[in-house]
N, C-alpha and C positions, 0 to 999 in steps of 0.2 A: 339469593339472599345475603349466602357466605361474599360473594365479590364486593357487594355495596359494604357489608361491616368491616371487613378488611382494608377498603379502600379508604375508608373514613378513619379508622383507628391509625393507619400508616400515614395520613393526611396530616391529621390532627395531632400527633404526637410531639412534635418539636413545633410550635407556634411561633412564628415570628412576626414582627409589627410591618415590616417589609420584606415579603418573602420572595426567592429567587424567580427568575422568569420561569424557567423550567421545572418548577416545583409542583407537587400533587395539589398543595394548599390551595393554589391559584383556581385548580378545576373545581375543589370543594366550596370554595368561595363564589365561584361564578354559578354553580348549580343553586346554591342557597339564596344569592341575589336574584336570581331568575325566577324561584319560587316566590320569594318574599314581593317583587315586583308584579308577578302574575297575581297574587292573593290581593295586593293594593289595587290592582284595575278591575280586578272582577267583584270582588267584594264592597269594596270602598276604602276611604283612607282612615275611617273612623274605626272599623271594627276587622280590619285585617289582622291583628295579632294573634286572635284566638282561632283563626281558619288556617295559619300557614301551616301547621303541622299534619291538618288533615289534607290539604290540597298537595302537601307535597308528598304524603303516602300515596295517594292516587295518580300522581304524576310519576313518581319513580316507579309503582307497579306496571302502570300501563307500557310505560318507557321500556322496562328491562323484559315486560313480556312479549312484547312488540321486538325486540331485537335478539331474546332467544328463539322465536320462530324463525327470525330471518337467519341468522348466523347458524344454528344448529340443525342439522338436517332429521327433525323428528317423523317425518314420513317414511325414513326409511328403516324404523324400528318400529317393529308390529307386534302386537301382543295379542292373546287370544281374545279378550275383552273389546279390541279395536285397534287403535293406533294413538300413539302420543303426538301431541299438537301443541302449540303456544297456546298459552291461556286465553289470550284474547281472540280466537280464531273460533272461539265457540260462543253463540249467541247468548248463551245463559250467563257468560261473565259479563257482556255488554249490558244485560237486561238488568243483572243484579247492580252495577256500577250507576 
């Protein structure tokens, strides 16, 4: 959550009409356009605007959860009550979504 918030604030702090080719503004615009296009194709052109925030939240949750499970060695950290793992590794998260 902290990484996404920090990236969003840093990327949108100094917006430009024509961004530089290597700026993080391009990355955030690309992600935003991807989520809007996903909403248009799945929900429809008439009703997509009310679903963009919900689908964006679900997309970012699954994306960050999967990457946190792939990049961080959660299986190495053992707790007395079990082990840490990626949130999407559990069937309960899948059922809740």
